[in-house]
Backbone as ProteinMPNN parsed JSONL, in Angstrom:
{"seq_chain_A": "MKADIIGVPLEIPEIPEAELLGGAVCGFACLAGQGSLPEIAESIVRIASVYEPCQAQHKEYSLEYENYSAAYQAVREAIATVPDSTFQTCRSFV", "coords_chain_A": {"N_chain_A": [[92.599, 100.748, 105.882], [93.196, 103.488, 106.085], [95.977, 103.475, 105.75], [96.055, 102.606, 103.125], [94.913, 104.804, 101.85], [96.697, 106.971, 102.397], [99.045, 105.884, 101.506], [101.383, 105.077, 102.767], [103.143, 103.15, 105.296], [101.263, 102.615, 108.273], [101.734, 103.245, 111.554], [100.76, 101.92, 114.625], [100.547, 102.957, 117.883], [101.378, 101.464, 121.117], [99.89, 102.475, 123.276], [96.559, 103.685, 123.626], [95.972, 106.423, 123.867], [97.618, 108.161, 122.212], [98.03, 110.819, 121.446], [98.222, 112.167, 123.857], [100.576, 111.12, 124.89], [102.268, 112.122, 122.946], [102.167, 114.857, 123.541], [103.394, 114.782, 126.032], [105.932, 113.892, 125.282], [106.802, 116.081, 123.754], [106.878, 118.045, 125.762], [108.813, 116.919, 127.456], [111.012, 116.977, 125.744], [111.422, 119.725, 125.514], [111.985, 120.435, 128.183], [114.152, 118.78, 128.898], [116.102, 119.362, 127.016], [117.891, 117.896, 125.596], [118.894, 116.052, 122.829], [116.988, 115.506, 119.802], [113.537, 116.101, 118.958], [112.43, 113.929, 117.361], [114.297, 111.906, 118.08], [113.908, 111.621, 120.851], [111.202, 110.899, 120.899], [111.348, 108.462, 119.544], [112.692, 106.938, 121.425], [110.837, 106.722, 123.448], [108.19, 106.119, 122.533], [106.336, 103.224, 121.785], [105.652, 100.907, 119.275], [102.795, 99.077, 118.453], [101.598, 97.757, 116.28], [101.799, 97.567, 112.678], [100.336, 98.775, 109.777], [100.452, 97.955, 106.504], [100.27, 99.609, 103.371], [98.063, 98.794, 100.672], [99.07, 98.845, 97.489], [97.562, 98.802, 95.129], [95.018, 99.565, 96.014], [95.693, 102.083, 96.999], [96.302, 103.395, 94.636], [93.758, 103.521, 93.487], [92.403, 105.137, 95.379], [93.933, 107.455, 95.085], [93.289, 108.221, 92.475], [90.563, 108.782, 92.823], [90.829, 110.942, 94.561], [92.088, 112.791, 92.902], [89.99, 113.254, 91.107], [88.123, 114.398, 92.869], [89.575, 116.702, 93.645], [89.731, 118.079, 91.206], [87.005, 118.594, 90.745], [86.444, 120.173, 92.976], [88.096, 122.391, 92.502], [86.899, 123.356, 90.175], [84.409, 124.153, 91.177], [85.225, 126.17, 92.957], [86.253, 128.029, 91.126], [83.923, 128.618, 89.713], [82.334, 129.767, 91.719], [83.809, 132.03, 92.221], [83.087, 133.694, 90.168], [80.592, 134.586, 90.776], [78.712, 137.375, 91.668], [79.266, 139.453, 94.584], [76.961, 140.591, 95.589], [74.992, 138.718, 95.181], [75.504, 136.782, 97.125], [75.009, 138.314, 99.38], [72.289, 138.753, 99.121], [71.349, 136.146, 99.404], [72.112, 135.659, 102.053], [70.354, 137.264, 103.405], [68.07, 135.795, 103.589], [68.543, 133.96, 105.483]], "CA_chain_A": [[92.072, 101.669, 104.893], [93.936, 104.747, 106.155], [97.288, 103.238, 105.127], [95.814, 102.559, 101.682], [94.63, 106.161, 101.376], [97.89, 107.823, 102.429], [100.086, 105.22, 100.726], [102.58, 104.786, 103.563], [102.817, 102.311, 106.451], [100.621, 103.292, 109.396], [102.189, 102.649, 112.806], [99.808, 102.067, 115.716], [101.275, 102.872, 119.149], [100.846, 100.55, 122.128], [98.884, 103.122, 124.115], [95.499, 104.262, 122.799], [95.969, 107.884, 123.971], [98.912, 108.55, 121.642], [98.192, 112.276, 121.416], [98.681, 112.584, 125.186], [101.992, 110.77, 124.949], [102.952, 113.088, 122.087], [102.312, 116.085, 124.316], [104.41, 114.53, 127.06], [107.231, 113.828, 124.599], [107.174, 117.468, 123.424], [107.25, 118.698, 127.016], [110.092, 116.353, 127.893], [112.057, 117.475, 124.84], [111.689, 121.124, 125.875], [112.589, 120.516, 129.51], [115.437, 118.078, 128.953], [117.06, 120.072, 126.182], [118.877, 116.952, 125.059], [118.369, 115.268, 121.721], [115.931, 116.105, 118.99], [112.203, 115.568, 119.218], [112.303, 112.566, 116.824], [115.115, 110.968, 118.859], [113.239, 111.384, 122.13], [109.978, 110.144, 120.609], [111.725, 107.089, 119.198], [113.098, 106.223, 122.634], [109.708, 106.589, 124.37], [106.996, 105.541, 121.898], [106.413, 101.818, 121.386], [104.688, 100.597, 118.215], [102.14, 97.781, 118.65], [101.39, 97.105, 114.988], [102.0, 98.39, 111.487], [99.483, 98.42, 108.647], [101.098, 98.263, 105.227], [99.271, 99.972, 102.363], [97.888, 98.011, 99.446], [99.36, 99.824, 96.438], [96.445, 98.843, 94.175], [93.977, 100.392, 96.636], [96.212, 103.452, 97.052], [96.152, 103.949, 93.29], [92.328, 103.84, 93.329], [92.107, 106.311, 96.209], [94.6, 108.612, 94.477], [92.474, 108.612, 91.33], [89.357, 109.419, 93.357], [91.212, 112.245, 95.101], [92.302, 113.672, 91.749], [88.654, 113.635, 90.628], [87.579, 115.322, 93.866], [90.317, 117.961, 93.553], [89.319, 118.763, 89.979], [85.648, 119.094, 90.961], [86.543, 121.257, 93.963], [88.675, 123.556, 91.824], [85.881, 123.877, 89.257], [83.409, 124.851, 91.989], [85.852, 127.416, 93.426], [86.315, 128.963, 90.0], [82.559, 129.048, 89.41], [81.891, 130.666, 92.79], [84.545, 133.294, 92.084], [82.425, 134.532, 89.165], [79.304, 135.041, 91.299], [78.861, 138.684, 92.316], [79.069, 139.486, 96.034], [75.571, 140.961, 95.896], [74.197, 137.483, 95.205], [75.69, 136.179, 98.44], [74.333, 139.166, 100.357], [70.861, 138.471, 98.974], [71.113, 134.822, 99.995], [72.25, 135.762, 103.51], [69.184, 137.94, 103.968], [67.029, 134.792, 103.791], [68.943, 133.06, 106.58]], "C_chain_A": [[92.878, 102.978, 104.901], [95.309, 104.602, 105.512], [97.138, 103.203, 103.61], [95.616, 103.968, 101.12], [95.9, 106.996, 101.312], [99.079, 107.198, 101.716], [101.388, 104.961, 101.454], [102.185, 103.897, 104.741], [102.261, 103.153, 107.607], [101.008, 102.561, 110.673], [101.193, 102.967, 113.913], [100.567, 101.928, 117.034], [100.595, 101.922, 120.137], [99.746, 101.198, 122.958], [97.83, 103.794, 123.239], [95.472, 105.794, 122.814], [97.285, 108.451, 123.456], [99.11, 110.061, 121.622], [98.649, 112.81, 122.771], [100.165, 112.282, 125.358], [102.805, 111.735, 124.095], [103.173, 114.411, 122.797], [103.378, 115.945, 125.389], [105.806, 114.499, 126.448], [107.708, 115.237, 124.255], [107.624, 118.221, 124.674], [108.596, 118.222, 127.517], [111.234, 116.894, 127.04], [112.426, 118.914, 125.19], [112.416, 121.228, 127.209], [113.983, 119.911, 129.554], [116.501, 118.812, 128.154], [118.146, 119.186, 125.609], [118.23, 116.138, 123.95], [117.274, 116.005, 120.979], [114.597, 115.462, 119.346], [112.035, 114.171, 118.624], [113.114, 111.53, 117.611], [114.437, 110.617, 120.178], [111.979, 110.56, 121.915], [110.301, 108.689, 120.313], [112.105, 106.286, 120.436], [111.932, 105.967, 123.587], [108.537, 105.825, 123.761], [107.262, 104.107, 121.459], [105.29, 101.533, 120.383], [104.134, 99.188, 118.425], [101.968, 97.037, 117.335], [101.586, 98.113, 113.862], [101.077, 97.872, 110.393], [100.17, 98.883, 107.372], [100.026, 98.612, 104.194], [99.241, 98.971, 101.207], [98.044, 99.012, 98.296], [98.24, 99.916, 95.401], [95.318, 99.721, 94.721], [94.418, 101.853, 96.695], [96.052, 104.135, 95.695], [94.697, 104.358, 93.041], [91.955, 105.091, 94.13], [92.732, 107.574, 95.622], [93.813, 109.129, 93.281], [91.208, 109.328, 91.798], [89.675, 110.805, 93.915], [91.471, 113.245, 93.978], [90.971, 114.158, 91.195], [88.011, 114.654, 91.57], [88.251, 116.687, 93.747], [89.914, 118.761, 92.323], [87.921, 119.357, 90.143], [85.659, 120.277, 91.929], [87.067, 122.533, 93.31], [87.657, 124.19, 90.873], [84.812, 124.658, 90.021], [83.975, 126.175, 92.499], [85.889, 128.458, 92.319], [84.927, 129.49, 89.651], [82.058, 130.04, 90.457], [82.575, 132.024, 92.677], [83.885, 134.233, 91.082], [81.082, 135.078, 89.643], [79.507, 136.382, 92.01], [78.577, 138.612, 93.82], [77.625, 139.792, 96.401], [74.67, 139.734, 95.953], [74.302, 136.826, 96.569], [74.988, 136.994, 99.52], [72.831, 138.934, 100.307], [70.52, 137.14, 99.626], [71.176, 134.881, 101.513], [71.025, 136.421, 104.143], [68.038, 136.963, 104.224], [67.327, 133.895, 104.988], [68.574, 133.639, 107.908]], "O_chain_A": [[93.202, 103.513, 103.841], [95.761, 105.503, 104.805], [97.996, 103.711, 102.888], [96.103, 104.279, 100.032], [96.163, 107.654, 100.306], [100.023, 107.901, 101.357], [102.399, 104.654, 100.821], [101.022, 103.888, 105.145], [102.736, 104.257, 107.874], [100.655, 101.396, 110.859], [100.824, 104.123, 114.119], [101.174, 100.886, 117.282], [99.408, 101.617, 120.016], [98.768, 100.537, 123.308], [98.165, 104.404, 122.224], [94.992, 106.403, 121.858], [97.99, 109.145, 124.188], [100.236, 110.537, 121.766], [99.384, 113.796, 122.831], [100.914, 113.091, 125.904], [103.909, 112.124, 124.476], [104.236, 115.018, 122.674], [104.164, 116.862, 125.628], [106.755, 115.023, 127.032], [108.882, 115.557, 124.44], [108.621, 118.942, 124.651], [109.426, 119.021, 127.952], [112.299, 117.228, 127.559], [113.601, 119.281, 125.166], [113.353, 122.015, 127.352], [114.889, 120.466, 130.177], [117.661, 118.878, 128.562], [119.197, 119.669, 125.187], [117.138, 115.598, 124.124], [116.713, 116.988, 121.462], [114.554, 114.399, 119.965], [111.536, 113.286, 119.32], [112.663, 110.399, 117.788], [114.398, 109.452, 120.573], [111.714, 109.623, 122.669], [109.604, 107.787, 120.778], [111.865, 105.08, 120.489], [112.022, 105.09, 124.446], [107.955, 104.965, 124.422], [108.284, 103.815, 120.839], [104.131, 101.877, 120.616], [104.892, 98.227, 118.558], [102.167, 95.824, 117.275], [101.544, 99.326, 114.063], [101.042, 96.673, 110.116], [100.434, 100.073, 107.195], [98.978, 97.967, 104.154], [100.259, 98.391, 100.831], [97.23, 99.925, 98.155], [97.995, 100.99, 94.851], [94.734, 100.52, 93.988], [93.614, 102.757, 96.469], [95.707, 105.315, 95.622], [94.434, 105.409, 92.458], [91.279, 105.987, 93.624], [92.124, 108.644, 95.661], [93.684, 110.339, 93.095], [90.826, 110.355, 91.238], [88.884, 111.736, 93.759], [91.113, 114.417, 94.094], [90.829, 115.332, 90.853], [87.43, 115.644, 91.127], [87.573, 117.714, 93.749], [89.772, 119.982, 92.391], [87.675, 120.49, 89.73], [84.958, 121.266, 91.715], [86.54, 123.621, 93.543], [87.568, 125.414, 90.778], [84.362, 125.708, 89.562], [83.282, 127.193, 92.477], [85.592, 129.63, 92.548], [84.769, 130.668, 89.33], [81.428, 131.04, 90.114], [81.98, 133.051, 93.004], [84.099, 135.444, 91.139], [80.496, 135.94, 88.988], [80.385, 136.502, 92.864], [77.755, 137.813, 94.269], [77.123, 139.305, 97.414], [73.688, 139.719, 96.696], [73.3, 136.362, 97.113], [74.435, 136.433, 100.466], [72.172, 138.92, 101.346], [69.512, 137.025, 100.322], [70.384, 134.228, 102.192], [70.705, 136.151, 105.3], [67.129, 137.269, 104.996], [66.456, 133.156, 105.448], [68.831, 133.024, 108.943]]}, "name": "protein", "num_of_chains": 1, "seq": "MKADIIGVPLEIPEIPEAELLGGAVCGFACLAGQGSLPEIAESIVRIASVYEPCQAQHKEYSLEYENYSAAYQAVREAIATVPDSTFQTCRSFV"}
């Protein structure tokens, strides 16, 4: 599902604590001072599986995101027209 949403292949690393390995890779890159971060990561990280996106599903998710973005923008614009005093009044009830 995540690959469908973002529209690009999703690579799953062999180890479940990938964020910890990422921190170690960053530390190693700083200490070693050799190679770029992507080069070092590529030499250390092993990919267990890859989920390919379904383009039809990605198109549906993209449409839903466009609808969400339009609604969000409309709400932001509407809130911008509300006077600050209204928010202060509402806060007094909390």
